[in-house]
N, C-alpha and C positions, 0 to 999 in steps of 0.2 A: 503872267500879270503880276505886277509889283503889289508888296504886301499891304501898302495903303491903299491902293485901289481896290483890293480885296475886302479890307476891312470896311471902307465906305460903302462899298457894294451890299456887304451882308447888312451894314446897319441900315441902310436904306430899304433893302428888302424887309427886315424886320419890322421897321417903323410903317412899311406900307401894308404888311400883314396885320398888325396891330390895327392900323386905321379901319382896314376893312372889317376886321372883328368888330370895332367899336359901332361901325356904320351897320353891321348885320343886328348887333344887339339892340341899337337905337331904332332900327326899322321894325324889328319883332316887338319891342316894348310899345311903339306908338301904334302897331296894329293891335296888340292886346289891349292896349288902353282904349282904341276906338271901340273894340266889341264889348269891352267890360261897361264903357260909358253907355253904349246903346242897349246893353242887357238891363242895366239899372234904370234906364230911362222907361225901358219897355215894362218894367215891374211897377214903375211909378204910374204910368199910364194905364196899365191893367187894373190897379187898385182904383184909380179916378174914374175908369168907365164902369167898374163894378158898383162903386158907391153911387155913381151918376144915374145908373140903370136902375138901381134900387130904388133910388129917390123917386124917379119918373114912375116906377111901377106903385109904389106906395101912394104917390098923388094922382095915380090913374091919368098919367099924361104920357104914356109909352109911344103914343103916336107923334110925340114932339122929339123923340130921341135923335131923329136924324140930325137935326141942327146941333145938338150936343156933340154927335160922334164927328160931325163936319168940322166943328171948330177945334176938336182935338187933332183931328187929322191934318189941320192946316198947321199944326205947331211945328217949329223948327226941327229939321232933319227928319221928320216923319214924312215919308213919301206917299204912304198909303195905310189905311186901317180898315178893318171890317170885322165884324161879329158873326161868330157860327154857332148855331144852337144845334144841341145835342138832338137824337131821334126822340127822346122822351119828350123835350121840351117841344118840339115840332108837333108831336102827336097832340100835346096839351094845349099850345097856344098859336099853333101855325108856324108858317116859314118866316113870318116876319117881313119887314121892307126889303124889297129887292131880293128876295130869296136869301135868307140867312142860313142856307144849306152850307156843308163843307165844300171849299172850291178845289181842293186838290189832296193828295195823299197825305201830306203833312197835316192838314186839319183834321183828316180821319184818324191818323195815328194819335194825334193829340186827345181827340174825344175818347178814343178806345183806350188808350193807357193812362190818361189823367196827369201825363207828365208834360213839363214844358220843353219845346224843342226848337232848333234853329238851323238855318242854312245860310250859306254865303254865296253870292253870285258876284264874281269879280271879272271886269273886263278892262281893258286899256283905259278906257275914260271913266269908268264908275264902278263903284264898291257898294254892292246891296246887301244889306243883313236882314234877313226874314226870321221873325220870332213869333211863335204862337205859344200862348199861355193858358191853360185851362182854367174853368171856374167850376167848383166841386159844391155839392149841398152839404149844408151844415145846420144842424140845430142849435149849435151854439152861438152865443152871442145875439145882436139885435140887428136886423130882424132875423126871424127863424125861418131859413129857407124852406124848410119843410111845410110851413104854414100855407105857402102859395104853389108850392110845386108837388107834383105826384112823384117823389122820388124818396130814395132812402139815403140815410147818412153817408156821404162819401161818393154819391153818384155824380157823374159829369153832366153838369147842365149845359155847358158851352164853352167856347173859347174865344179869346180875341187874337187876331193876327196882325202883326205890324211889319212894315218895311221901312227900314232906315237907311238913308243915304249917309255913308261915311267917308265919301271921296274927298271932302275938305280935310279930313285928319290925315289921309294918305298923302295929300298935296303938302301939307304942312310937314309931315315927316321927311318928304323929299326934300323939301326947303332945308331943314335942319340937318339931313345928311350931308346936302351940298355944302353947309356953312362948316360942317366937321371936316368935310374933306379938303375944302379950301384952308382952313386953319392948319390942318395935318400937313397939307403941302408946303405952307410958308414955314412951319416949325421944322419939316424934314429938311427943307433948303438950308436954313440956319444951323440945324443940328449937324448936317454934313460939313458946312464950313467950318464951324467951331471944332468938330471932331478932327477934320483934316488938319487944322492949324494946330491942334494940340499934340496929336499923334505922330505928324509928318517927321519931326526930328527923330523919334525912337525908331520908327519904321525905316527912315533912311538908313540909321545906324545898323539896323538888324539886315538890311540889303547888303551894306558895305561889309558886314560880318562875315555874311553867307558866301560873298565872292572871295574875300581873304581866306576863310577856312576850307572853301573848296578847292583853291590853290594850293594852300599848305596841306591838305589830304593829298594831293596830287605831287607833292615833293617840292613846290615852289614856295620859299618862305620869304620871298622879297617884295611881296605886295603889303600894303599898310591900308587902315582905315582912314579915308580922307574926310573927315569932319572935324571941324573946330568949334569952339564955343565954351561959354563958362558953365553951360547947362549939364545935366546929368548925362545926356548923350555925348558931350563933348569928354566928359570925364572918363566915361566908358571906352571912347575911342582912344584916348591918351594912354590908359592903363593896358589896353588890349594891345596896342603897338608896342608898347613897352615890353609885354610879355612876349610877344612874336620875336621882337629883336633879340632879347634875351636867350629865346630859344634857340634862334637862328646861330647866334655867336656860340652858344655852349654845343649844339649840334656839330658846328663847323669844327670846334676845338676837337671834339670826340672824333669826327671823321678823319680829321688830320693826324690824331694820335694812333688811331686803330690801322690807319695806312701803313704805319711802320711795320705792323705785323703782317697784314694780308693786303696785297694791292687790289686797287678798285676793280680792275678788270677781271677779278675773279668773282665779282658779286654781279647777280644777274638784274637786280632792280636798280632803277635810277633815283628811285625816291630815298633821299638821305636818311630818314628814319628806318625804312625797311633795309637800306644798306648797312646801317649800323647794326640792326638786329641780326641779319645775316653774318656780318663780319664777327660779331660777338658770339653766335652760334658757333662759327667756324673755330673761333679762338678756343672757345669751351670744348669743342671736339678734340682739338689739337691737345689741350691741356690734358684731357682725360686720356688721351692716346700717351702722352709723354709719362704721366703717373703710371700708366699700365706697363709701359716698357720698362721702367726703372726698377720694377719687382720682377722682370724676366730673369731667368736663370744665366743665359749667355747671349751671345751676339746672334746665334741661331734663331733663338726664340724672338728676338727683335726682327730679325729679317722675315720670319714667318708672319709676324704681326703686321709688318710693312706690306707683305704681298697680299695679306687679307684686305688692307684698306685700299690697296690698287685695284684689286678686283671687285670689291663691293661699292666702294665709296666713288671711285673714280671709273668705273665700269671698264678697266683696262683687261680684255680677255685674253690677249696674247702678249707676252713679254718673256724676254731673257734678262736675268739678274747676274751681274759679274762684280766680283770681288777683286780690286786691283792692288798688286803689291808695287807701291811707288818706288820702293828702295831697288827691288830686283827688276822692275820693269816688265813684271808678268801679271796675268789676271787668271781668275778662275771662275768656272761657270757654277754659281750657287743655286740657281733655281730657273726651270724653264717650264712654261705653261704645258706645253704640248709639243711633241715631235723632237726634232733636233734644232740647234741653233743656226741661224743663218749666217753668222760670222765664221769666217775660215778660222781652222785651228791656229795658224800663224800668229794671229793676234794675242791667242793665249800665251804663247811664248815671248813674243815681243808686243808689247802693248802699245807701242808707237805706231804699229799696223792699224790700230783702231783710231779713226779720225777724230770722234767725239773727245777721247781721252787725250790725244795729242794736241788737239786745239783748244782743249777745255772750253768747249762751246758745243751748243745742241748742234744734231746733225739731222736734217729732214730731207726725205727723198722728194719732197715738193720743190725743192731747188733744182737738184738734178737727181735723176733716178740712181746714176752710178757716182753720187758724190763720194761715198765711202768705198773703195776698192774691195774692201775685205767682206763686204756685204753681198752673198752670192745668190739669194732667192730671188726668183723672177716673179713678176706680177703681183709683188707684195709692197706695200707701202711701209716706210720705216721712220721712227723718231727715236734718236738716241740722246739720252741724257747723261753727263757725266757730273759727278759730285764728289768733292774732296772732303775726307772724314778728319784726317790730320796729315802730318807729313810722311807717314809710311803707308796710309791706307786711303784708298777711295773707291767708289762703287760706279758702274755704267749701267744704265738700265736701257735695253733696247727693245723699244715697242713696236710692234707691227700690226697692221691693218689691212683689210681687205679692200677697203675704198677710202677716197679722199675725205669724205664727209666725217667717217670715224675718226680720222687722223685730225681733223680740224677741231672736233669736239675735245679729243685729247689735249690738244696743244692749248687750248682755251684754259684748261684746268691746271697747265703745267705750273704755274707759280704759286698755287695753293699746294701742289704736290711738293714745291720746294720747300714751304712751310713745315711740312710733315718731315721731310728730310733733315731741316734745320733741328726740329725737335728730337730727332733720332741722334743727330751728331754727337752732343754731349755724352749721352748715354751710352751710345756706341763705342765713343773713344774710352769711357770707362771699362766697358766690358772687355775691350780689345787689350787695354793695360792689364786687367786682371788675368786675361787669357796669356798674356806675356809673361807674367809672373808664374802662372800655373804650368805654362810650358817649360819653364826652366826645371820644373821638378819632374817633368814627363821627359827629359832628355837624357840619354845614355852619356854618362861622363867621358867614357873612352872614346867614342866614335862622334858624339855630337848628333846622331840620330835618335829619333823617338824611341823610347823603352817600352816594355810590354804593358806597362800600366796605362800609358797613353793609348795603346790598341784597345785594351779592355774598355776605356771610356768612350772612346771614338767610334768602336765598331757598331754597336746597336744604333746609335742615332745616324751614321753613315748609311746603314743598311736601308732604314725607312726612308731616308732623304733620296737615297739613289732610285729605289722603286718607285717613290712618288714622281721623281723628275726625269725618270727614264734614263738614268747614268749607268754606265758599266764600268766594271773593273777588271783588270787582269791581275791575278793574284800569283806572286812568286815566293816560293818558299826555297831558300838558298842554305847550304852547309857547305863548309870547307873540308875537301877530303883529307882523311888521315891528320887531323888537326891536333889530336892527342899526342901524336908523334913529335909535333913541333914543341909543345910544352915539355914532353918528358926529355927530348933530345937537348934542346936549345934553352929551355926555361920559359917562364911565363912572360918575361919581358919581350922576348921575340914573339912570342904568341900574340901579345897585343899590337906589336908592330904589324903583324899579318892582318889582324881583324881590322886595325885602322886603315890598312891598305885596301881591304875589301870595301871598307866603308866609303873611301875617297873614290873607288871605282864606280860604285852604285851612285855616288852624287853626280859624277859626271856623266852617267848614262841615262838618268830619269830626269823628268821635267818638274818644273816647281810645283805643279799642280799634284804630282805623285808623292806618295808617302813611303818613306823607307824606315824600317822598325828593326832594331837589334831585338830579335825575340828571345834570346838567351844563349851563352856561350858563343860558339861559332855560328849559330843560327840567325838567318835574317829572314824578314818577311817585307816584300814590297806590293803596294796597292796601286797599280798603273791607273790613273783617273781617265775615264771616258775613252777607252781605247778598244781597238779591235784584237780579234785572236791572232791575226797575222803580226800586228805591231808588238802584241805582247811577246811572242816567240822570238821576234827580232831584238827586242831589248833584253830579254833573257840571255840569248846567245852572245850578244855583246858584251854584256857584264861577264859572262863566263869566259870569252874569249880575251878580254882586256885584263883580266885578273890573272889569267894563266900566263900572260906575257910579262907581268911584273916579276920584278927580282928584289929579294931581300938579302940583305948582308946579316949573316949570323956566324959569330967566331971566326971571321976571316973568309967564311965560305958563302958563295951565292946560293940562295934558296928561291925555289919556285913552287907554288902550289897550284892545285886545280880546284874547281867548283862543280857541284852537282845541283841542278835546278829542278824543282817540282812546278807545274804550271797548272791553274785552273782558271775558269772564267766565271764571272759574275754578271747577270743572274742565269747564265746559259747552263752552268753545272749544278748551281743550288740557289735558292732564295734567300739565303744566309751568308754574309761574308765569313762568319765563323765556320760554316760548312765547307765554303770553298778553301780555306786555310788547312782545313783538315784533308780536303781532297788533294790541295797541292803537297801536302806532307806525305800522301800516299804516293804521289807521283815521284816526289823526292827519293823516297824508299826504293822505288823501282830503278830509278837513276843509279842509286848506289848498287843494287842488285846487278845491273846490267854493265858495270864496270866503272862507274862515276865519270866525272868530266864530260857530263852530257846534259841536255835538257830534254825532260819528259813531260808531255802534256797529260792531265788526267783523263782517264776514260774508265768507264764501268769494269772493262773488261780486266783492268788492272786489280780490281778488287771487287767482285761481284757482291761480297757481303756488304758493301757500302750503299747497295741499291736503297735500302729503307733507312738509311742514317738521316 
C-alpha cells in the first residue's frame, strides 16, 4: 500500500474513532441529564405533595387529596404517582384511599431505611425511571409533625413513589448523535480530500525516493526521482538526483582507478560500493604484505611469507615453488607442500622442458591433461603459473588439486595472486641484488666456488628448509691425494693450478642446483641437491675419475693427481648437514687409509664412536 493511502486511511480511522468517542460522550451526557432532570423534578414534586398533604390535613380535608394527587400525576413526564404510608401511620390513621400500603420491595426498603431510592427500566421503546422519596417526622418547623403523629423525631411516616417517562430525551439524544455523525462524515470527507491534496506531492517523492534508494542499495545507481515542480518536493527531488549523479560519477572514477590495481573478476560482489570496499581491503592487505616483506632479511623469508599467503588466504593446499635462473636456463625447487614434485627432474636442468616457463603462459590440465609433458603425476589436476622477477630470475608455481572444482576456485583468484606477486617483485629484486653483492664476498677467489663462510651462513637455514620440504642432500668431502708434495716440489703456483683443475672438474660434474664449496686448502665439500644415494655415488666417482685423467704441466713435466672422496646422505645418516659433513670427513679419512683414489660411503662401522655424535 502506498504511503498516501496509508496516511489517509490512518487519518480516517482516527477521525472515526474520535467521532464515536464524541457520540458516546454525548449519549452518556444526555442519559445523565435525563436522570438528573427527573430526579430534580421528583424532589420538587415530593415537596409539593408533602406541603399539599399537610395543608389537607390541617384543613381537615384529607378525603379530598385524591384530586390533588391526580392533578400532580397528570403533569408532564410523570407516568404515575402514589403515596405509601408507614406501618406506624397505618396503625394510627388506617391504610388510606386505595390502600396506601407499600406496593413493592422498593417502597418497603425506602420506609425501612428512610433513604431515597431509584430504579431504571429500559426497553427498546421506552425508558422508565422509578424514584421513591421518604417523608420523616420532625418537630422543627411548622407544622410540628409530632403534634399529629404518634411518632418520634426522624421516624419515617411514609414515602412518595413516582415513575417518569424519559424516552423523549433518549430520542432527542439519538437525533443529536445522528447530527454529529452526519457532520463528522462530511468533515471527514473534506479532511481526506484536503489532506490528500496537501501531502500527495511529499508522499509521492517519498515513494520515488524509496524506489531509487532501494535500487542504489542493490548497486544500481542509474535511477532518478521523476518529480518536477517549484515546490519543496521538486527541490528535494532535484538535489537528491544531483547527489546520486555525483555519487555515481565519483564511484565510477574510483572503480576505474582501483581496477588498475586489482581486476574486477577477483571481487565477489556486483554492488559497486561493496566492490570498492572489497578492492580497497585487498589493496590494504597487499600494502601491508609489501611493507612486511620489505623488512624481511632475505629472499627466503619473502618466499616463506608468500607460501603462507598462498596457503591461508588463497587456500592452496598443494603446490611446488621453483626459482628459475633465466641466464643458465635451470630451475631449483624452493618449496613443496608435501611429497615429491610431479615435474620431472629434466626440467630442473633444462627449464625449457617446463611448458609454463617456455611459453610464459599459464598451463592448466583442464585444456589437456597431458599438456605439459614433464608433469608425470596421474589423476591429479594441475595449474602452473610462470612469473618473471627480472632478466635473470623468475619463478614457477605448480599447483595441484584432486578435483576440478578446487582448480576452478584457484584459477578465479589467480589475478589477485598476481597482485601479490607484483608486490613481491621489486622487494625480491632488491633482495636478489643484495644477495649477489653478498655472494661475491662468499666466493673463493681462486676457484670461483663458494667458500667456507658461505657454507656457515647457508647450512643451518638449508637444514631446516630441507627437513620442512622433504629435500635430500648427498654430501661429498673431497681431498687431493698427496697435495703437499705438489707445493713442496713444484711450488704454490702449480698447486693453485691443480686446485683450479679440480674446481673445474667439479663444475662440469654437478648440477646448477648443487653447491660446491672450497672447504679449505685442497679440501672441497659438495652438497648434491635432492638426489639419491646411487646418484650421489655416481657423481662422486665421476669427479674422481675425471680428475684422475687430467694432466697438468709443471717444469716441463706432465703431472697427474688422484682424489679421495667421503660420502654421507642427509637426512639418512643425520638430521643435520653439519653432522653429515663430519660423517663424510670420517669416510674420507677411511678412503685415505684404504689407499686413496677411491670413494667411501659413511657407515657407523667406520667409526662406532660417532653413534652418539
